[in-house]
Every structure is written in C-alpha cells, then in structure tokens.
N, C-alpha and C positions, 0 to 999 in steps of 0.2 A: 504493500500500500504506500510506503514512504517513497517508492520510486515513481509513483504516478502523480501527475499534477491534477488539480481540480477538474479541468476540462476532460482529461482522460477518464477520471473516476466517473464523472457524469455520463460520458459516452458509453462506457462499458456497463454501468448499472442499467441505463435505459435500454441498451441493446439486450442485456440479459433478461429484462422484463419482457421485451418484445418476443425474444426467442422462446421464453417459457410459455407465453400465451399461445404461440404457434405450435409448441410441442404437445400441448395437452390433447387436442383431438387426434394428433398423430399417434401418441402413445396409446390412447384408448382404442383407436382403430386397429393398430397392430396387435394389441392384446386380444381383441375380438377375433382377428384373423387366426391367431394361435390358439383360440378356444380357451383363453384364461380370463380372469377377471380384469376390469379396467385398472384396478389398483396394482395388479401385478406388472402392468406396463408402466404405470406412473412411478412406482417404486424403482423400477429398473432405470427409467429416465433420470430420476433424482440421483441415485447412487452412482451410476456410470458417468453422468455429467460432472458430478462433484469430484470424483477421484481422478478422472482423466484430465479435467481442467486444472486441478491442483498439482498433479504430479506428472502429467504427460509431456510429450516432446513437441507439441504444436499448440502454443497459446493461441486462443481465438477459435480453435476448432471445437465444435459442439458434438458430443456423443450422447446416445440414448437408445431406446428401443427402436428397432428399424424393421421395415417390411421385408428386407432381404433375409433377415434371420427368422422372422415370424413364419414365413411360408415353409421353412424347413421344419419348424417345430410342430406344425399341425399334426403330422402323422404320429409323432411320438406321443403327444398329449392325448390324441384320440385312442391310441392303442394301449397306453400304459398309465396315463394320468399325469397330473401336474407335478406330483412329487418327483417323478422321474425327470421331468423337465428341469427342476431345480438342481438335481444331481448332475444332469448333463451340462448345465451352465457352469457349475463349479469346475468340472473336468475341462470344459472348453477354456476357461480362464487359465487353468494350469498349463494346458497345451500352448496357449499364447505366451505365457511367461517363459516356457522352455524355448520357444521360438526366439524370444527376445534375449534370453541368456546365451543362446548360440550365436547371437549377433547376426541374424539372417535378414534383419530389416533393410539392410543396405541393398539387397537384391531387387527391391522395388524400383530402384533407379534404372534397372535393365528393361523396364516396361517401355516399349517404343512410343514415340509421340502419337502416331496414328491410333494406337490402342488407348492412350489417354484421351484423345479427342473423341473416340467412339464411346468411351466410358462416360465422359461428361455429357455428350449429347444423348446417349441412351438413358442416363439417369434423369436428365431434364424431361425427356418424353415420359418416363415412368412417373415422375412427380406430377406432371400435367394430367396424365390419364387417371392416376389414382384419385384425383379430386372428384371425378365423375361418379364415384361410388356414393357420394353424398347427395346426388341428385335422385336417389331412389328412396322410396318410402315403403314400409311394410303394410300391406293391406289387411283387411279383416280375415282373409283366408290364410294369412301368415306368409304369403308370397310377396317378394319385393317387386315393386312396379316403378317405372320412371315417373317422375313428377310431371304434372301437366297443369294447364290453366293458370290461375292467379298465383298459386304457390311457386310454380316454375318461373313466371315473369318477375315475381318479387325477389326470388333468389338471384336471378340474373342481374336485376337492377342493383341490388346491394353489392354483388361481386364487382360490377362495373364501377360503382361509386368508390369502393375500396381501392380499386386499381388506379382510378383517376387521382385520388388523393395521394397515393404513394408516388405516382409519377410527377405530380404537380408540386407537392410540398417542398422538395429541395430547391425549387425556384424561388420560394418565399423565404424559407429559413431552413438551416441545417442544425439548429440548436436541439431539436428533438427528432429522433428517428422517424422518417416518413411512415414506415411500416406501423409503428406504435400509434401514430396519429390516425392512420386509416382504420385500425382496429377499434380504437376508442371512439372515434366520431360515429362510425357505423353502429357500434354497440349502443351508444347513448341514444342515437336516433331511434333504433328499434325499441329500446326499453321505454323511452319517453313517449313515443307515438303509438306504442302498443302494436307494432307490426307483427303479424303472425308469420313466423318463419322458423326453420329448424335451428336449434341451438346446440351448444356443446352438451347440455344436459340430456338431449335426445339420444346421445351415444351411450351414456351411462353415467352414474354418479361418481364423482371424484372425491367425495368426502371420506376421510379416513384418519387414522392416527399415525404415529411414528412407526416406521418399519421395525419389526422385532426379529431377533435372531431365531432362526428356525433350521434345525438340522433336517435335511431331506429324509422323509420317512420311507426309505427304501432299504431292502436287505443289502448289507455290505458284503457281497460275494461276487464270484466270477460271472454268474448269470446276469447280475445287474450291470457289470462292466461290459459284458457282451452286448447288452441292449443299448447302453448310453454312449459307448465309445465311438461308433460310426457317426452318430449325430454330433457328438462333441467335435470330432475331427472336421466335419463339414462346416459346422458353425464357426469354429476357430478360423478356418481358411477363409470363409466368406467375410467374417468380421475383420480380419487383418487386411485382406485385399481391399475392401471398401475403405477402411481407415487409412491405409498407407497411400492409396490413390488420391483420396481426399486431401491428405497431408501434402502430397506433391502439388495438387492443384492450388492449395492455399499458398504454398511456397512460391509458385509462379505468380499468383495475384499480388502478393505482398513484397516480392523481391527479397524474401528472407529464406532461411534454411531450417527446417524442422529436424528433429532427431527421431528417426524411424524406430530404432531399438528401444529408446526410452518410452515412446508412445505405445509400442507393442507391450512392453512390460506393464504400463499403467492400464491398458485395456484388459490385460489378463487379470491383474489384481482387482480391477473393478468388477469383472465378471465373477471372480471367485466370491467376493463380498456379496454381490447381488444374489448369487445362488443361495447363500446362507441367510439372506434377508427377504426371501419371497419375491424376487424379481425375475424377469424373463431374459435378462442379459441384454447386451447391446453392442454397438460399435459407432463409428463416426456417422453423422447424419449430414449429407451434403447440402440438403435444402436449408436446414437450420444454420449450418456453418456459413452458407452464402449470405443469409440474412445478417448474421453477426459481422462478417468481414465487410460486407457492403455498407454496414453502418459505421465502419471505422473502428470497431471493437476488436482489437487483436491482442488483448492482454488476458492473463489468466482470470482476472476479476470477472470478466464477462461470463465465462462458463460457470464459475463458482456462483455468481449471482443468479444465473439461469437455474441452477440446481436448488438454491435456497428459495427462490420465488416459487418453484414447483412445489416444494415442501410446504410453503406458506399457503399455497392454493389448496393443498390437500387438507391441511390442519384447520385453516381459518377462513379461506376465501371461496370455498366450494360453491356457496349459494350464488355468489356474484359471477364466478367464472362459468358456471353452468348456464348463465343467461346470455353469454356472448353468442351472437349469431354465427353459425357455421359459414355463412356467406362471406363474412369479413375475413375469416381464416383461409377460406378457399381463394379469395382474391389475392391474399398475401402469397400463397403457394403458386398461383398462376404467374405472379410477377417473378417469384423465385425461379420458376421453370424458364421463363423468358430470358432472364438475366444469366441463368446457368448455361443455356444452350449457346454453343459457339457459332453464332450466325456467320462469322467470317469464314467458317469452313466451306461454305458454298463458293466462295471466291477462289478456293484452292483447286477446283475442278479445272483440269487442263494445264495447271501450273506445277503440279507435283506428280511424281510417278503414279501410274494407274494402280500398281499393287498397294501403295499407301492409302489411296482412296478406298480401295476394296476392303482393306483391313479396318479402316475407320467405320465404314458402313456395316461390315460384318459384326463388329463389337457392339455397335449401337443396336442393331437388329436383335442379336442374341440376348443383350441385356433386357430388352423389352419383352421378348417372347419367353425366355427361360429365366436366367438370373445372372447376376454380376460375375460370380466366380467362373461359371462356364464361359461367359463372354470374354473375360480377360485371358483365361487359359487358352481359349481358341485363338484369340488375337495374337498372343505371344507365339504360339505354335506356327500360325500362318506367316507371321512376320519373320520367324526364324527360317522357315522353308523358302520364303521369297529371297531372304538374304543369301541363303546357301545357293539357290538357283542362280542368282545374279552373279555371285562370285565364282560359281562353277564355270561361267562363260568367259571369265577374265583370265584364264590360264592360257598363255601363249608362249611361243618360242621363236627365237631368231637363230637360224642355222646358217653356218658358213664354214669354209675351209681355212685353217690358219696357215702360217708359213711352213709348218712341218707336214702339211697335207692331212692333218687330223681334222675330222668333222667335229665342229663345236656347236653344241645346242645351248644357247643362252635362255634359260627358263625365266618367265616373269609371271607373277601372280601367287595365289595361295593354293597349295596342294593339300586337299582334304577330301573327305568321303564323297562330296558331290562333284569334285573335279577330276577324280582319278580316271574315270572312263575317257574323258577328253585327253588327259595326259598320255594315256597309252597309245592314242592314235597319232601323236606328234612325232613318233620315232619309227625308223625303218631299218631294223637290225640286219636284214638280209641284203640291203642295198648300200649300207654304210661301209667306209674304208676300214682298214685294220685297227685303227685307233679312233675312239670316239670320246669326246668330253661332254659331260652334262654340267653346265655351270649354274649353280644355285644362288649366286650372289644377289640376284634381284627377285628371288622367290623365297617362300617360307613354307616349310613342311609343318603342317598343323596337327595331324592326328595319326592314329595307328593305321588307318586305311591308306594314308599317304605313304607310310613306311612300307606297307605290304606291296603297294604299287611299285615303289622303287626296287624292292627286292625281286618282284616278278619281272621287271624290265631288265635287271641285271642278269637274271637267269636266261632271258631271251637272248641277250648279247653273248652270254657264255656259250650257249648252244650254237650260235652262229659263228663261233670262233673269233669273236671281236674283243679287243682289249678295251674295257670301259673305264673311264676315269670320272669320278664324282667329286666335284670341287665345291667348297664353301657350304658344307652342311653343318648344322648345329652339332656340337659334340655329343649331345645325348642321343642323336640319331644312331651313332655308332654302337650304342649299347644294345639297340634292338635289332638293327639290320643283321641279317644272317648271310644270304647269298652275296650281298653287295659289300660286305665288310672289307674284303681285300682290295676293293676298287676305289676306296675313298682316299683322296689326297688331303692330308691334314696340313693346314697352315695356321699355326697358333696365333699369329698376329692378325690374320684377316678373317678367319672363320667366325660366323655369327655365334651369339651365345643366348639363344632363346630356348624355351622349354617346349617340347612336344607333348600334347595331351595324350598320354599313353600310360595305362596302368601296369605295363611290363617294366617300366623304368624303375630303377632303384630309388 
C-alpha cells in the first residue's frame, strides 16, 4: 500500500469493485453449469482471486471460477457428487504446484503468436456467445425458451444503454471506471423506475456466511484416486494454459513481464485452499482481467479488492447485488468481448504467411467448438508441423570440383527428421569421383534422424568404393555416428560446438 499513490489506490479499488460486480453472475452461472450451488462458485471466486492476487506472478490479472473448468466438472459431479469435486480441486492444485516447482512455466513462451491470436479471438467469441444464455427464461413446463416481446426489447435496450455509457464516459471523465458507471446508472434506473427485467437474483441467491474448512468426504484410497486423478490432470492443464496465456496477453498490453512459475504456484495453492473450503476451483479469467487492465488497474490491490468486495457481497450486500439487472452485466461483457477481440487480425490477411492465418483460425474455431486446452495443443502441434515442413524445404547444396579434382558438397540448412529425405536425394555416390567432401560449415545437424541419414549416406559411398570426407561436424556427432566415424575430418579450431538432440549421447 505504501508504494501506491492516492490516485492508484482509487483506480485499483474502483476497478476491483467493478470486476467483483461483473464476477458475481459469472461465478453463479459457472457453478450452475457444474451442477453445484451458487455459493460454491462464489467461494471459489473469492479464495482464488485473493490468493493469486496477493501472491501470484501477474499483478492486475483476475482469477476465479471459469467456464472452461466448469464444463469438465459436470461429468464428475453428476456421477460421483460434489465431495469428489472438492477432492479433485485439491489434487488439481497440487499438480499445478508441482508444475511450478519444476519451473515449467517458462515453456508458455514457446506458444507461437498465431496461437495467441487465435486464443484471444476464440475466447472473445466465447465470452460474447455465453451472454446469450441469459436471454432464455424457464417456462411453466420447466423448459427454457428464448425471451420475446417486451421482456426481450427491455433487455436489449438496457444492454445498449450500458454499452453507450461505457463507450461515452471516458470522453467526459476518467476519474471513475466507465464500466462501474454503466452498471450503477442502469441498476439505479431499473430499481427507481421499477422496470421488470431479469436480475442477478434470478440466477440464484448469493447470501451466505464465511467459507469454512471442510475436508472432502470421500474415502482416502486408491479407488478415489483413480476417479479424481484424470479430472485433476485435465483441470490442472486447462487452468494453467488459460492462466499463462492470459498472463502473456497482459504482459503484451502493459509492456511488463509477469512471472509464469510464481503465478502457477499461486494458482495451485489457491486451488488447494479452495478445495478445502467448499469451492469449485478456478484459474485466470480473461474477461475480468481485461476489465481490470483497461481500467488502468495493474496492481495487486485491484485483485485483492475484487476478492474482498465479493466476500462483502456474500456477507452483507446480497439483497442489493441480487437487484442488479443482468442486462447491465451483459452489456459490460459485450464490451469486454469487443475490446478483447483482435480486430487488427483481419488486416493480416494477405500480409503474413497463409499457415499462420490457418493456425490462428484453427485455434479460434476449436476454442469455440471444444475448449481452450484442445485448441492451444492443436495450434502448437500444427505450428510445429508447419515449421518443420518449411525448414525441410530449406536444405540445399552447392556442388563443385576443387583443385584436387575432389567433389565438394557445401551443405546449407538444418538437417533433421523432416529434411532427411531431401538430403538423401542431393548426392550421387555412383557418379561421384574417388574422393568426395561433404562440408557442414553452413549446416546444422539437429537430431538423431539426421545422424542416421549421415550414417546411411556414408554406407552408400563405402559400397560405391568412394572415399568420403565429412568436415565441420559438431563433436558430439562423432559419439553417435557409426559407419561414418572414420570419415570425419576433425578441426579443433573450426568445428562447431552445438549439441544434437539425441538420447544416445553421453
């Protein structure tokens, strides 16, 4: 607190209040998706937001109960009950802490930019589409129907008013977050004019007490572990992927650098605590994080304030919070979706390689249709395959006869599993003279497939009765090569000193 000036304190507190108001319907909705009580989602939002904001590696990022995790939890809760969910969340947190202890968070930096772009755009679409669930009402027959008539037009009008206020307010003043003003103005108008529209209370009551310690009521045996471990592993992976990608996004937006391993450790600790206090677990929330960062709140205080405001709503303010119209909060999330979506990505068509565009579209589509984890994994795999394919085409050779009448092949490019087939076609052992030199000065041997290709080529030249000379190979290649060992010309001063990816090496 002493490091913050009064303006920063005000900005972070007001942003924390705004984010807390926006989190309430999200937490309730995700709890209902997972078939648990609204308080289970709210307790998770409070605990996860508090711990990650206080101890995490990305100040300004907001974490809580999320839809990406809720959809995985449904099957577990339906089959085994909520107590198994609490046990799963605890183990999920332990796995995330092990991930952090192994310092694996740095590998999120390997996610290519097209995957990040697809992730952002896909989640923006998911946030946008998720709001339409609030346009449904449950009829007397217990079936949900789309709203119509005056109820629908009222909802649309209030959403539009909220969005107009949010977009116009910064032109008048930035002293108060525009999002908070939009929520308060629309809420007061609905309450004072007695407008009939859906409110937060229609989703479920948020009134409750302090979360209490609760040991999951499950048998502590191998059968329980067999049930919960697969879910814990999936939830841990999804939670970390969404968290670390959101961290990367905020890093880009703020021009600062977060700490992935510290954030992973805080996420794990938060989920362990949540599981023991009756919460459904959580991870970073890109929508709420965007509200926070766009409000200029990039300090830990904003997330801590969010958590404390949530707790205050549960303990003292439920009667008022439940009267907030859903339309105001839907309008906020529509604005978040619009600001999150990278509209500039449309300008990239025709300006960047087609494979990068394909990867971005693929990740966005899979995020919308399936889930984030599958989307990111698919995007990374496709990006890696594209990279391998492109580099496989870049292996080439310059052949000539030197002053001794020896045939010299100057190799250029990376020799690895994808380029070995092309490598084999560059040489003609039966047509070459008695002495042949393969020069690796401008090439790099990358993996074991490359070493096997060199060995196979050496065998072909040996069978043709040709003396083969291999120059400027990395010293560790010599450890693995078999047929070609006697053909390597070692030059201590000039030979490169890189390491080949091969598990045979000592």
